[in-house]
N, C-alpha and C positions, 0 to 999 in steps of 0.2 A: 349663503344665509341658514338659518334654522327653518326647521318644518313650521315653526309658530309664525314667523316672518315671512315665507312665503304664500301662507294658510290667508294671513290678513292682507296681503297682495291679491289674493284670488278673490277675497271678499268685497274687497274696494272696485276690482274690476266687475263686479257681477252686481255691486249696486250703483254703479255710476253708468257703466255703458247704457244698458236699457234704458235707465233715467233720462239720460242726456235726449239720447234720442226720440225717448217720446214727448220730451216736455219741448225740446225744440222743435221738433217736425208736426207736434200739433195734432199726432193721430190718433187720438183717445175715441173719436168715434167709430172710426176703421177699424181701428186697431189698437185695442185695448193695453193699457200696462203689462197687463201677464201674457199676452198676443209676443209682444216686442221682447220680454223676458224669454219668453220661449224660443223664437227665431234665435234673440241673442246665444243662449246656449247652446243650439245648432252650430252657427257661425262661430263660435269661440272653443266647437269640439275638434274631435282630431282629423273631422272628415273635409273642414274648408282651412279657419286659421290655422289648424294642428299640420295638414298638410303642407299650406303654404310657408309658414312658419316651424318646422316641425319643434326646434331647439326652444324656441318662449313655449309650446306646450309641452313638452317633457318638462320644463324648468316650473313653471308656474303649475300648471295640473297633472303633476305624480303622485304616486299610487296612494302615498301618506295622505297628501290633502285632498284629492279624490274621495277615500274613504271617511275622512273628517266631514266632507260635503253631503256625502251621502246618509251620515248620522244623523247630521241636522235637519236633512232633506225628509227623511223620513218621519220623524218627529213632529217634524211643523205640520207636513200634509195629515198626518192621523190626529193632531189635534184640531187641525180647522174641521176635518171631516167628521169628527165629535161632534166640534159644537154644531153642526149641522143637524147631524142626529139628533141631539136634545133639543134643537126648533122644530123638530119636525111632532107635531101632533099626534100619537100613534093612535088615541080612540078616535079622532076623525078618520084616518085611514080605516079603521076597522069598521065605522059607520059607513064607511064610502068604499068597502071593498070589493061590491063589483064596478064601479067608476074606475078605480084602482087598478082592476084585474085585468078588464077588457081593455082599458087604455096603455096599460103597459105592455100588457101582451100584441096587442097589433102594433105599437111603438117598436118591439123589438122583431116580431115575426116578418112585418112586409121589408124593411129595409135589408133583413137577413137572407130574403129571398131574390130580391132584387138585385142584391150586394152577389150573393153566391152565382145569378144568375151571370153578370158583369165577368167575373172571375172564371168561369166554364168558360167563356167566350175567348177570354186571354191567353185560356190556355192552348188555345190552337196555335200557338205561335212559341216557340221555344224559351227561355228566360225569364219564367214568372214563378217556376214552381224549385223549390231547393230541392238540395240532392239526398237528402233522406227523407221524403213527402211521400205522398201516396196521394193521388189526384184527390180523394173526398177530402183530405186535410186540409190541401192547400183553397178547397172552394170553400168549406165549410169558415175556414179560417178568415179568409178575405172578405165571406158575407157577413162574419160575426164583429168585423173588423169597420164594416161600413154598417153596423146596429149600435155601436157603444152610443152612450151618453156621458161627457166627463161631468162626472157631479161636484167635483171638486170648485171647477171653470165654473160651472152654470151656478154653484152659490154664490159664488165673486161678481157673478153679471147681474144674475137676480137681486145681489145687494147694492150695485151699480143703479140699476134700475128701478131702486126703492119698491121691488116687490117682494124680498124674500119674506115679510111676516104678513104680507098681503093674503087673502085665500088665495088669489091666484098664484104666488109662488107657493104656498104649501102643497097645493094640487101637481104642481109639476115637479116639486120635489118628492114628493109619494111615487109618481110614475119614473122618475129615472132611477128612484134608488131601488126598486123592484129591478128595473132593468140591468144596474149595474150589480145585483147578487149573480144573476142567470149568467152573467157573461165569464165569470172566475169556472163556475159551473162546466160551462159548454168549451170552455178552454182546457177541463182537467181530460173532457171526454176529445179532443182534437188531439193532445198528447197522449192518448192512449194510456191515462194512468190510472186504472182501474181503483189501484190501490185508496189513491187520495180522494175516490168518487166514494169510498167507504167511510175515508178519515172526514170526508164533510159530513155526511149524515150523522157520523156521531158527535161532530161538532156541535152542530145545531141542535142535538137532542141535550147535550150537555148545557151547551149555551141557555136553553131554554132553564133549566132547573135553575143555573145560577145566575140569571137575570130576576128568575122571585126571589132569590135570596137577597142579593143586593138590592132589590128596592125596597123590601123589609128592611133591610139595615139603615139605607138613606132617610128614611124618613122620621127614624129616632135618635141621629145625630143631628148638631147642628150646624147651620147651614155653611160655616169657615170650612167645616170638614168634610163636606161631602166634596170640596173642590179638590180635595187630595185623595179622597177616597174614588172620585170618578177618574183621577189622572192613572190612578193605579188600575181598576176596573179597565180601562182604556188599554194599558200596555198590557195586561192578562188576554184580553178579547183581538188582539194585534198579533199577537204571538199564534195564540189557538187556532185563528184565522187563517195565517200563514203557513202554520206548520198541514192544517187541513189542505192546504191548496186553494184557498178563496180569495186569497191576497190579502194582505195585511189593511189595507184600505178598507175592506168588507168589513173587517171585524171591530174596524174604530166606529165604521158609520153604525153599525147594531148596537155599540156599547154605548153609544147617544142616543139610539133611537130609544130603548127600553128605561131612558130617564126622564124625568118629568121637566117639562121646562122652568114650573113654577117654583120646582125647588130652588132654584138661582137665580140671585139677585138680576133683574133685566139689565141696568145699567152695569154691572160688572160684565157679563155677557157681554156685554156690546166692546166695553171695552177691552175685552181679554181678544175677542175677534179682531179687533181691529188692530190690536198690538201684534197677533201674532202674524196678521197680514202683513203688515210692515217690517217687523224685524227680521224673521225667520221665513215666510213662505218664498220669499225672492230666490233662495238659497232653492228651494223644490225646483221651482220654475227652469232655471237655469240649468240644476246638476241632473233633470232629466234631459235636457237638448246636449247638455256635454257628453250624453253614453250613447248617443245616434252615430250609426256610421253613415255620411252623407255621399254616395254612392251614383250620381246623376243617371249616365247610361244611354244618352239619348232622347232624341225627341217623341220615341214610343213612352216612354217613362209619363211624360206630359200627357200624351192622349189619354192613358190607361187611367192617370190621375183625372182627368178630365171625367170619364165614364164611370169613376169609382165616385166621385163626389157626385156627378148627377145621379147614379141610385142610392147616394145615400141620404139625400136631401130627397129626392123625391120620395123614395119607401119610406123615409120617417114622417113628412108629409101624409101622405095619402095613406099611412097608417093610422095616425092621428087624427084624419079627418074621417078616417070610417068608424074608428070609436067613436068621436064628434056625431055621428049621423046617428050610430043604434043609439046614445045615450041622450041625445037630442039637446047637445049644449047651446048656449048661445049663439049669433053669428059674429063670426072675429076668434072665437076662442080658439079653435082645430086649429087654424094658421098661428097663433100666437103660439100655442104649446106644441106646435110642430116645428117652428123656425127653434124655438128654446133647447128643446131635446135633440136636435141635428149637430148642437156645439158637442167637439170632440175632444180636440187637443191633447190634454195628458192621458186619458185613460186609451186613448188609440193609440198613442206613440208605446206608452209600457207594453200594451196588449200585441202591438205588433214586434215588438223589440225581442218579444218572445220568442213569437216564431220566426222571427231571424236568428235568434240563437239556439234554437234547437232544430234551423237549419230545413224548415217548411217552406219557408220563400226567400229570395232571394235579394240581394242587395237592389234591383231593380223596382222587385214589388215593393218592399220596404220603401223606397224614396218616394216613389207615386203614393203611398198611404200616408206618409210623413206632409207631403203637399196638399193631401184632402185634410189631415188634420186640423191643420194651421188655416187653410180654406176655409171648412166649416166655420171656424172660432171667429175668425174676422169678418163672417157675413151676419152673425149673430144680432150685435146693437145696431149698426144699420137698418136692417128691417126688421127688428121688435119693436126698434122705439116710437114710430109712426104705429104701428098697430096697437101699441100699448096705448098713445096717446087715445085714439080712435075708438079705441074699448071699454074707458075708462072715462070719457066723455060725457057719456049720459047719467052717470052716478055722480061727477060732480056738478053738471049741470043740476041736476036734482036736489044736490045739497046746499046749492046754492042760496034760495029763496029761502030755506030754513034760516040759514047762517044770518041771510039780511033782516026778516023776523026778528031772531033773536036778538040785533045790534038794535031794530029800532024799540024793541019791547024794552030794551032796557036804556033808551036813551027816554024814554015815556015814562020809565017809573022813576028816574033819576029828574027826572023835569018837575 
Protein backbone atom coordinates (compact mmCIF):
# COMPACT_ATOMS: atom_id res chain seq x y z
CA UNK A 1 0.00 0.00 0.00
CA UNK A 2 1.01 3.61 -0.48
CA UNK A 3 1.70 5.88 2.48
CA UNK A 4 -1.55 7.73 1.74
CA UNK A 5 -3.57 4.53 1.98
CA UNK A 6 -1.92 3.48 5.24
CA UNK A 7 -2.45 6.99 6.62
CA UNK A 8 -6.17 6.75 5.87
CA UNK A 9 -6.33 3.35 7.59
CA UNK A 10 -4.75 4.95 10.66
CA UNK A 11 -7.30 7.79 10.54
CA UNK A 12 -10.18 5.33 10.37
CA UNK A 13 -8.80 3.50 13.43
CA UNK A 14 -8.28 6.78 15.29
CA UNK A 15 -11.87 7.90 14.78
CA UNK A 16 -13.60 4.54 15.01
CA UNK A 17 -12.13 2.63 17.96
CA UNK A 18 -12.58 5.24 20.74
CA UNK A 19 -16.00 6.32 19.46
CA UNK A 20 -17.34 2.77 19.46
CA UNK A 21 -16.08 2.13 23.00
CA UNK A 22 -17.41 5.48 24.23
CA UNK A 23 -20.82 5.15 22.59
CA UNK A 24 -21.51 1.46 23.19
CA UNK A 25 -20.00 1.51 26.67
CA UNK A 26 -21.85 4.72 27.60
CA UNK A 27 -18.77 5.94 29.44
CA UNK A 28 -19.41 9.67 29.04
CA UNK A 29 -20.04 10.44 32.71
CA UNK A 30 -16.97 8.70 34.12
CA UNK A 31 -14.74 8.67 31.05
CA UNK A 32 -15.53 11.38 28.48
CA UNK A 33 -14.61 10.72 24.87
CA UNK A 34 -11.33 12.59 25.27
CA UNK A 35 -10.25 10.17 28.03
CA UNK A 36 -11.18 7.17 25.88
CA UNK A 37 -9.17 8.68 23.03
CA UNK A 38 -6.09 9.11 25.23
CA UNK A 39 -6.40 5.57 26.59
CA UNK A 40 -6.99 4.34 23.04
CA UNK A 41 -3.78 5.96 21.89
CA UNK A 42 -1.86 4.29 24.71
CA UNK A 43 -3.36 0.88 23.87
CA UNK A 44 -2.71 1.34 20.16
CA UNK A 45 0.86 2.46 20.82
CA UNK A 46 4.12 0.52 20.79
CA UNK A 47 3.93 -0.52 24.43
CA UNK A 48 0.67 -2.52 24.31
CA UNK A 49 -0.79 -3.49 20.93
CA UNK A 50 2.54 -2.80 19.28
CA UNK A 51 4.22 -5.27 21.62
CA UNK A 52 1.50 -7.88 21.10
CA UNK A 53 1.32 -7.41 17.31
CA UNK A 54 4.59 -5.77 16.21
CA UNK A 55 3.93 -6.39 12.51
CA UNK A 56 0.59 -4.56 12.72
CA UNK A 57 2.11 -1.60 14.53
CA UNK A 58 5.06 -1.33 12.16
CA UNK A 59 2.73 -1.45 9.15
CA UNK A 60 0.02 1.02 10.24
CA UNK A 61 1.94 3.43 12.45
CA UNK A 62 5.12 3.61 10.42
CA UNK A 63 7.38 6.69 10.71
CA UNK A 64 5.85 8.44 7.68
CA UNK A 65 2.29 8.02 9.00
CA UNK A 66 3.24 9.07 12.53
CA UNK A 67 4.95 12.18 11.16
CA UNK A 68 1.80 13.13 9.25
CA UNK A 69 -0.38 12.50 12.32
CA UNK A 70 1.91 14.59 14.51
CA UNK A 71 1.69 17.53 12.10
CA UNK A 72 -2.11 17.46 12.22
CA UNK A 73 -2.04 17.03 15.99
CA UNK A 74 0.26 20.00 16.62
CA UNK A 75 -1.78 22.39 14.50
CA UNK A 76 -5.09 21.12 15.91
CA UNK A 77 -4.16 21.68 19.54
CA UNK A 78 -2.59 25.04 18.74
CA UNK A 79 -5.85 26.26 17.18
CA UNK A 80 -7.89 24.87 20.05
CA UNK A 81 -5.75 26.52 22.72
CA UNK A 82 -5.64 29.74 20.66
CA UNK A 83 -9.44 29.88 20.75
CA UNK A 84 -9.35 29.33 24.52
CA UNK A 85 -6.99 32.28 24.80
CA UNK A 86 -9.29 34.50 22.74
CA UNK A 87 -12.20 33.61 25.00
CA UNK A 88 -10.24 34.65 28.09
CA UNK A 89 -11.09 38.22 29.10
CA UNK A 90 -7.66 39.75 29.81
CA UNK A 91 -9.16 43.02 31.05
CA UNK A 92 -11.06 41.08 33.67
CA UNK A 93 -7.89 39.11 34.48
CA UNK A 94 -6.01 42.36 35.10
CA UNK A 95 -8.80 43.74 37.24
CA UNK A 96 -8.72 40.48 39.21
CA UNK A 97 -4.93 40.17 39.29
CA UNK A 98 -4.78 39.70 43.09
CA UNK A 99 -7.32 36.87 42.90
CA UNK A 100 -5.58 35.31 39.89
CA UNK A 101 -2.07 35.61 41.30
CA UNK A 102 -2.88 34.20 44.73
CA UNK A 103 -5.01 31.34 43.41
CA UNK A 104 -2.69 30.32 40.58
CA UNK A 105 0.33 30.55 42.86
CA UNK A 106 -1.12 28.40 45.65
CA UNK A 107 -2.69 25.96 43.15
CA UNK A 108 0.81 25.39 41.77
CA UNK A 109 3.02 25.55 44.84
CA UNK A 110 1.09 23.31 47.27
CA UNK A 111 0.78 20.24 44.96
CA UNK A 112 4.38 20.86 43.85
CA UNK A 113 5.56 20.61 47.46
CA UNK A 114 3.46 17.51 48.21
CA UNK A 115 4.43 15.85 44.93
CA UNK A 116 8.10 16.57 45.58
CA UNK A 117 7.79 15.09 49.08
CA UNK A 118 6.20 11.95 47.59
CA UNK A 119 9.02 11.75 45.03
CA UNK A 120 11.67 12.09 47.76
CA UNK A 121 9.98 9.23 49.62
CA UNK A 122 9.97 7.07 46.47
CA UNK A 123 13.71 7.63 45.98
CA UNK A 124 14.39 5.57 49.09
CA UNK A 125 14.04 2.63 46.68
CA UNK A 126 15.79 2.03 43.38
CA UNK A 127 14.05 2.13 40.03
CA UNK A 128 12.51 5.62 40.00
CA UNK A 129 15.41 7.92 39.04
CA UNK A 130 16.69 7.90 35.46
CA UNK A 131 20.33 7.11 34.66
CA UNK A 132 21.21 10.72 33.73
CA UNK A 133 19.38 12.46 36.57
CA UNK A 134 20.45 14.16 39.75
CA UNK A 135 18.18 13.60 42.74
CA UNK A 136 16.85 17.17 42.81
CA UNK A 137 15.87 16.92 39.13
CA UNK A 138 13.78 13.80 39.80
CA UNK A 139 12.14 15.32 42.88
CA UNK A 140 11.32 18.63 41.19
CA UNK A 141 10.22 16.93 37.95
CA UNK A 142 7.78 14.57 39.67
CA UNK A 143 6.57 17.40 41.92
CA UNK A 144 5.85 19.64 38.96
CA UNK A 145 4.08 16.78 37.16
CA UNK A 146 1.75 16.57 40.17
CA UNK A 147 1.09 20.32 39.97
CA UNK A 148 0.20 20.75 36.29
CA UNK A 149 -3.26 21.44 34.88
CA UNK A 150 -4.19 20.29 31.37
CA UNK A 151 -5.46 23.51 29.79
CA UNK A 152 -6.79 21.99 26.51
CA UNK A 153 -8.67 19.24 28.39
CA UNK A 154 -9.95 21.71 30.97
CA UNK A 155 -11.46 23.79 28.16
CA UNK A 156 -13.19 20.68 26.79
CA UNK A 157 -14.56 19.66 30.17
CA UNK A 158 -15.82 23.15 30.98
CA UNK A 159 -17.52 23.30 27.61
CA UNK A 160 -19.16 19.95 28.38
CA UNK A 161 -20.29 21.34 31.74
CA UNK A 162 -21.56 24.48 29.92
CA UNK A 163 -19.49 26.91 32.02
CA UNK A 164 -16.72 27.86 29.58
CA UNK A 165 -18.12 31.37 29.12
CA UNK A 166 -19.73 31.53 32.54
CA UNK A 167 -17.87 33.74 35.07
CA UNK A 168 -16.85 30.56 36.93
CA UNK A 169 -15.33 29.13 33.75
CA UNK A 170 -13.45 32.35 32.98
CA UNK A 171 -11.99 32.41 36.48
CA UNK A 172 -10.85 28.80 36.17
CA UNK A 173 -9.30 29.56 32.78
CA UNK A 174 -7.31 32.43 34.30
CA UNK A 175 -5.95 30.27 37.10
CA UNK A 176 -5.02 27.40 34.76
CA UNK A 177 -3.36 29.60 32.15
CA UNK A 178 -0.98 31.16 34.67
CA UNK A 179 0.17 27.74 35.85
CA UNK A 180 0.44 26.45 32.28
CA UNK A 181 3.01 29.13 31.47
CA UNK A 182 4.95 28.45 34.67
CA UNK A 183 5.49 24.72 34.15
CA UNK A 184 7.54 25.17 30.98
CA UNK A 185 9.83 27.63 32.70
CA UNK A 186 10.36 25.13 35.54
CA UNK A 187 11.02 22.40 32.96
CA UNK A 188 13.83 24.50 31.48
CA UNK A 189 15.37 24.74 34.97
CA UNK A 190 15.01 20.98 35.52
CA UNK A 191 16.80 20.30 32.24
CA UNK A 192 19.55 22.79 33.23
CA UNK A 193 18.92 24.65 29.97
CA UNK A 194 20.11 28.09 31.07
CA UNK A 195 20.38 29.25 27.47
CA UNK A 196 16.66 28.70 27.05
CA UNK A 197 15.89 30.59 30.24
CA UNK A 198 17.45 33.67 28.66
CA UNK A 199 15.63 33.02 25.41
CA UNK A 200 12.34 32.75 27.31
CA UNK A 201 12.88 36.19 28.81
CA UNK A 202 13.73 37.57 25.35
CA UNK A 203 10.60 35.93 23.90
CA UNK A 204 8.34 37.53 26.51
CA UNK A 205 9.82 40.96 25.81
CA UNK A 206 9.47 40.60 22.05
CA UNK A 207 5.98 39.16 22.46
CA UNK A 208 4.82 42.22 24.42
CA UNK A 209 5.94 44.56 21.61
CA UNK A 210 4.54 42.35 18.83
CA UNK A 211 1.20 42.01 20.66
CA UNK A 212 0.83 45.78 20.77
CA UNK A 213 1.36 46.01 17.01
CA UNK A 214 -0.98 43.11 16.23
CA UNK A 215 -3.75 44.60 18.35
CA UNK A 216 -3.39 47.90 16.51
CA UNK A 217 -3.59 46.05 13.18
CA UNK A 218 -6.64 43.98 14.16
CA UNK A 219 -8.90 46.96 14.81
CA UNK A 220 -8.15 48.43 11.37
CA UNK A 221 -9.02 45.39 9.23
CA UNK A 222 -12.39 43.73 8.41
CA UNK A 223 -13.52 40.78 10.51
CA UNK A 224 -13.02 38.24 7.69
CA UNK A 225 -9.34 39.25 7.52
CA UNK A 226 -8.91 38.95 11.29
CA UNK A 227 -9.24 35.16 11.04
CA UNK A 228 -6.36 34.93 8.54
CA UNK A 229 -4.17 37.39 10.41
CA UNK A 230 -4.98 35.62 13.68
CA UNK A 231 -3.88 32.24 12.32
CA UNK A 232 -0.64 33.74 10.97
CA UNK A 233 -0.06 35.31 14.39
CA UNK A 234 -0.76 31.90 15.97
CA UNK A 235 1.91 30.19 13.88
CA UNK A 236 4.49 32.87 14.63
CA UNK A 237 3.84 32.79 18.39
CA UNK A 238 3.86 28.99 18.50
CA UNK A 239 7.21 28.85 16.71
CA UNK A 240 8.78 31.59 18.84
CA UNK A 241 7.60 30.10 22.13
CA UNK A 242 8.75 26.60 21.22
CA UNK A 243 12.15 27.91 20.11
CA UNK A 244 12.47 29.69 23.44
CA UNK A 245 11.68 26.52 25.37
CA UNK A 246 8.19 27.53 26.54
CA UNK A 247 6.41 24.93 24.36
CA UNK A 248 4.25 25.75 21.36
CA UNK A 249 1.00 25.41 23.34
CA UNK A 250 2.06 28.28 25.62
CA UNK A 251 2.69 30.41 22.54
CA UNK A 252 -0.69 29.43 21.10
CA UNK A 253 -2.50 30.44 24.30
CA UNK A 254 -0.67 33.76 24.54
CA UNK A 255 -1.42 34.46 20.86
CA UNK A 256 -5.13 34.17 21.58
CA UNK A 257 -5.09 35.84 24.99
CA UNK A 258 -3.95 39.21 23.59
CA UNK A 259 -6.82 39.26 21.05
CA UNK A 260 -10.28 40.55 21.98
CA UNK A 261 -13.20 38.13 21.80
CA UNK A 262 -15.56 40.79 20.44
CA UNK A 263 -13.34 41.19 17.36
CA UNK A 264 -14.81 37.89 16.12
CA UNK A 265 -18.37 36.74 15.51
CA UNK A 266 -19.46 34.58 18.47
CA UNK A 267 -21.46 32.10 16.35
CA UNK A 268 -18.53 31.63 13.97
CA UNK A 269 -16.15 31.13 16.88
CA UNK A 270 -18.40 28.47 18.40
CA UNK A 271 -18.74 26.68 15.07
CA UNK A 272 -15.00 26.87 14.45
CA UNK A 273 -14.19 25.37 17.86
CA UNK A 274 -16.69 22.54 17.41
CA UNK A 275 -15.36 21.71 13.96
CA UNK A 276 -11.77 21.59 15.23
CA UNK A 277 -12.88 19.40 18.14
CA UNK A 278 -14.77 17.02 15.86
CA UNK A 279 -12.47 16.82 12.84
CA UNK A 280 -8.85 17.05 14.05
CA UNK A 281 -8.51 17.06 17.84
CA UNK A 282 -8.99 13.24 18.04
CA UNK A 283 -5.74 12.96 16.11
CA UNK A 284 -3.98 14.95 18.82
CA UNK A 285 -5.45 12.89 21.65
CA UNK A 286 -4.47 9.58 20.08
CA UNK A 287 -1.11 10.69 18.72
CA UNK A 288 -0.09 11.67 22.25
CA UNK A 289 -1.00 8.20 23.46
CA UNK A 290 0.90 6.66 20.55
CA UNK A 291 4.10 8.33 21.76
CA UNK A 292 3.87 6.82 25.23
CA UNK A 293 6.12 3.93 26.19
CA UNK A 294 4.07 1.64 28.43
CA UNK A 295 6.14 -0.44 30.83
CA UNK A 296 4.19 -1.63 33.89
CA UNK A 297 6.96 -3.08 36.04
CA UNK A 298 5.14 -4.57 39.02
CA UNK A 299 2.82 -3.76 41.89
CA UNK A 300 5.16 -1.01 43.12
CA UNK A 301 4.22 1.12 40.12
CA UNK A 302 0.54 1.06 41.11
CA UNK A 303 1.46 1.93 44.69
CA UNK A 304 3.55 4.86 43.45
CA UNK A 305 0.67 5.97 41.20
CA UNK A 306 -1.73 5.94 44.17
CA UNK A 307 0.72 7.96 46.28
CA UNK A 308 1.30 10.54 43.53
CA UNK A 309 -2.41 10.81 42.73
CA UNK A 310 -3.15 11.51 46.40
CA UNK A 311 -0.38 14.12 46.56
CA UNK A 312 -1.63 15.72 43.37
CA UNK A 313 -5.33 15.89 44.24
CA UNK A 314 -4.86 16.77 47.94
CA UNK A 315 -2.25 19.38 47.07
CA UNK A 316 -4.40 21.04 44.42
CA UNK A 317 -7.49 21.05 46.66
CA UNK A 318 -5.53 22.34 49.65
CA UNK A 319 -3.90 25.12 47.63
CA UNK A 320 -7.17 26.30 46.12
CA UNK A 321 -9.02 26.07 49.47
CA UNK A 322 -6.29 28.19 51.06
CA UNK A 323 -6.69 30.74 48.26
CA UNK A 324 -10.46 30.71 48.77
CA UNK A 325 -10.03 31.36 52.49
CA UNK A 326 -7.65 34.26 51.87
CA UNK A 327 -9.88 35.77 49.18
CA UNK A 328 -13.16 35.00 51.01
CA UNK A 329 -14.85 33.04 48.22
CA UNK A 330 -18.40 31.78 48.44
CA UNK A 331 -18.94 28.35 49.92
CA UNK A 332 -18.37 25.58 47.39
CA UNK A 333 -16.24 27.59 44.94
CA UNK A 334 -12.88 26.37 46.24
CA UNK A 335 -13.88 22.72 45.98
CA UNK A 336 -15.22 23.24 42.46
CA UNK A 337 -12.09 25.01 41.22
CA UNK A 338 -9.79 22.55 42.98
CA UNK A 339 -11.34 19.53 41.25
CA UNK A 340 -11.33 21.28 37.87
CA UNK A 341 -7.70 22.36 38.17
CA UNK A 342 -6.48 18.89 39.17
CA UNK A 343 -7.30 17.68 35.63
CA UNK A 344 -3.97 16.63 34.13
CA UNK A 345 -4.33 14.38 31.06
CA UNK A 346 -2.31 15.52 28.06
CA UNK A 347 -0.12 18.24 29.57
CA UNK A 348 1.14 15.87 32.24
CA UNK A 349 1.71 13.14 29.65
CA UNK A 350 3.69 15.54 27.44
CA UNK A 351 5.65 16.80 30.46
CA UNK A 352 6.67 13.35 31.71
CA UNK A 353 7.44 12.18 28.16
CA UNK A 354 10.10 14.89 28.06
CA UNK A 355 11.48 13.77 31.43
CA UNK A 356 11.63 10.19 30.14
CA UNK A 357 13.33 11.24 26.90
CA UNK A 358 15.96 13.14 28.90
CA UNK A 359 16.51 10.04 31.10
CA UNK A 360 15.51 11.91 34.26
CA UNK A 361 12.86 9.32 35.17
CA UNK A 362 12.54 5.61 34.41
CA UNK A 363 9.82 3.74 32.54
CA UNK A 364 8.35 2.67 35.89
CA UNK A 365 8.07 6.29 37.06
CA UNK A 366 6.61 7.27 33.72
CA UNK A 367 3.97 4.55 33.96
CA UNK A 368 2.97 5.64 37.46
CA UNK A 369 2.61 9.25 36.31
CA UNK A 370 0.68 8.14 33.23
CA UNK A 371 -1.83 6.37 35.48
CA UNK A 372 -2.14 9.57 37.55
CA UNK A 373 -2.83 11.63 34.42
CA UNK A 374 -5.64 9.36 33.26
CA UNK A 375 -7.16 8.88 36.73
CA UNK A 376 -7.19 12.60 37.54
CA UNK A 377 -9.09 13.34 34.34
CA UNK A 378 -11.61 10.57 34.92
CA UNK A 379 -12.37 11.97 38.39
CA UNK A 380 -13.30 15.44 37.15
CA UNK A 381 -16.77 15.15 35.61
CA UNK A 382 -18.32 12.79 38.22
CA UNK A 383 -17.14 14.94 41.12
CA UNK A 384 -17.59 18.40 39.60
CA UNK A 385 -21.10 17.86 38.17
CA UNK A 386 -22.99 17.67 41.52
CA UNK A 387 -20.81 20.41 43.01
CA UNK A 388 -21.59 22.70 40.11
CA UNK A 389 -25.30 21.93 40.36
CA UNK A 390 -25.33 22.85 44.07
CA UNK A 391 -23.30 26.01 43.49
CA UNK A 392 -25.52 27.30 40.69
CA UNK A 393 -28.84 26.25 42.27
CA UNK A 394 -29.34 29.43 44.40
CA UNK A 395 -28.79 31.69 41.37
CA UNK A 396 -31.18 29.62 39.27
CA UNK A 397 -33.78 29.69 42.06
CA UNK A 398 -33.36 33.44 42.40
CA UNK A 399 -33.90 33.93 38.67
CA UNK A 400 -36.98 31.69 38.59
CA UNK A 401 -39.40 34.16 40.30
CA UNK A 402 -38.20 36.95 38.00
CA UNK A 403 -38.89 34.79 34.95
CA UNK A 404 -42.32 33.82 36.35
CA UNK A 405 -43.14 37.47 36.97
CA UNK A 406 -42.10 38.41 33.46
CA UNK A 407 -44.33 35.69 31.99
CA UNK A 408 -47.27 36.83 34.18
CA UNK A 409 -46.82 40.47 33.18
CA UNK A 410 -46.70 39.46 29.54
CA UNK A 411 -49.89 37.41 29.85
CA UNK A 412 -51.69 40.29 31.59
CA UNK A 413 -50.52 42.70 28.94
CA UNK A 414 -51.82 40.41 26.18
CA UNK A 415 -55.14 40.01 28.05
